[in-house]
N, C-alpha and C positions, 0 to 999 in steps of 0.2 A: 846937016841933019842932026848929028850927035850934039853939036853945040846948042841947037835950038831945044832939043829934048832935055839936055842938061840944065839949060836956063829955066825951062818949064818946071823941072823938079827941084830947082834951086841947089844943084850940086855942080861940082867941076866935071868937065868932060872925062878927065882921067878916072875919077871916082865912078862915073857911070859905066865906063868901059870895063873897069875892074869888077864891078857888080855883075855886069852881063856875062863876063868870062867865068866868074865863080858860079853863077847860076847855071850856065850851060855845062860847066864841068861837073857840078853836082848832079845834074840831070843825067849826064852820060854815065857817071859812076853808078847811080841808082839803076839805070836801065841795064848795065852790064851785070850788076849783082842779081837783079831779078831774072835775067836770061839764064845765068849760071844756075840759080836756085831752081828754076823751072826744069832745066835738064837734069839736075840732081833728083828732083821730085818724081820723075817717071818711075824709077825702081828704087825709091829711097828706103832706108832702114825704117823710117817712121811709118811709111805705107805698109811695109811688111808687119810691123808691130800691131797696127790696127787690125790687119787680117788675122794675126795670131790671137789677139784679145777676143775678137768675135768668135773665132774658131774654138777657143778654149772655154769661154764663159757661157756661150749660148748653146742649148741643146741642139745637136746636129748642126753646129755652127758652120761647117764646111759647105752646107747647102744654101747659106745666106750670102747675099751681096754685102760685103763689108765696106764701110765708107767712113771718112772723117767728116764730122759735122761741127758746126760752131754757131754761136749766137752772141749778140751784144745786147746787154740790158742797161737801160738808162734809169738812174735814180737821181733826179735833180740834174746836177751838172756832172755827176760821176758816172763813168762807164765801167761796166763789169763785163768781162769776156768769159764765156763758158765754152768748153770743148767736150766733144763726145765721140765715141766709136759707136756706130749704129750698124745693126744687122737687119736686113729686110729681104723679103722674097716677093717677087712680082706675082707669083702664083698663089700667094697667101696674104692678100692685102688686109687681113683682119687684125694684124698685130705688127709691131716693130720693137726690136730690142734696142734699148738706149743704155749706154755705159758711160758715165761721167769719167773723163780723163783729165790728166794734168801733165805738164812737162817739168821734170826736175833734172836739170843739167841736160844730158843727152838721152835720158830715159823717159818713156811714157809710162805714167803710173795710172791706176784705175781704181774705181770703187765698184760696188755691187751693181750688176745689171738690173734693169727694170724692163719688164715686158709690158708695153703699153698697148691696151686693147679696150674694147667696150666694157670689159670687166672692171677696169679701174680708172677710166677716164670719164669726165663730164661731157666733153666734146672735143672735136679736133677743128681748130681754126686755121687761118692762114690761106695759103695757096700752094701751087705745085712747087715753088722754089723756097718757101718758108712755112714750115708746119708749126702750129702752135698746139701743143698737147696740154690741155687743161685738166688737171687732177682735182678731185673734190677737196674742199677746204678753203683756205684763205684765197683772197682775190688773186694774189701773185703766185699761187701754187701751180706753176706751169713751166714747161720746157719748150723753148723755141729751137727748131732744127733747120739749118741751112746747109746744104751740101754743095760747095763750090767746086768747079772743075779744076781750078788752079789755086793752090795755096803755097805761098812762099814766105819764108821767115821775114817778118817785119815787126820786130819788137813784141810788145805785149799783145798786139792785135792778132797776130798769127805766129805761132811758135814752131811750125813744122814746114818742111818742104814735101808736099804731096800733090802730085798731079793725078787727077781722077776723072777724066772726061766721061768715061763709060759709066762709072758709078754715079756721077752727077746726073747724067741723062736717065739712067735707070731709076734714080730717086725721084726725079720729076714725074715720071709715069706712075711710079708706085704711090707717091704722095696723094695724087688726086683720087686714085682708087681706094687708098686707105681712109682718107677723109670721108669719102662717100659711104663706104661700108660701115665704118664705126659709127658715124652720125646717124645713119639709117637704123642701125641696131639700137641706138640710144633714143631714137625718135626726136632728134634735134637738128637744127641747121648748123652752119659753121660758125655761128655766133653764140651757140648754146641755147637758142630759143626753141621751145617745143614746136614741132611741126603740127600744122592744122590737119585734122582728119576729115 
């Protein structure tokens, strides 16, 4: 069987076996790394830093669910990754706090928080797992927010170990209510079109 497959791929059986062994080895190493990172992420320093950022920058921040959010933006063939600390309350779905963050070495750095609500948004698009906050102005003046339950360090795409299943589930419920409430206050649908009266 190996010989037939090697002939089909126009390589030697030894080269095929070495390739298979290397592939399986790489898969095992990656799986072990992800498993270790997931365990580290349950009570990670990064998760605690997100909680502190929301607690310190958001008024009454201790009352908010704090979560790590991210988004990927495509401009042509180039991908840009954006990271956020978000604070939200299920009992107050009229606003969300968004704090742009970055990772420098082992530290999470942040900029000024933004309180997104009907007061400063054009509309809220997306769905329960990916919110699109569209601000007035240019076409691309928006923030996408996705709160994943499992985040493990994977290069540029994800720079932290944070496991947040409870926060992710809470965000899914909050996102739908937030989108509905803000868009109703603005008189638009989730694509920004005016609702018919």
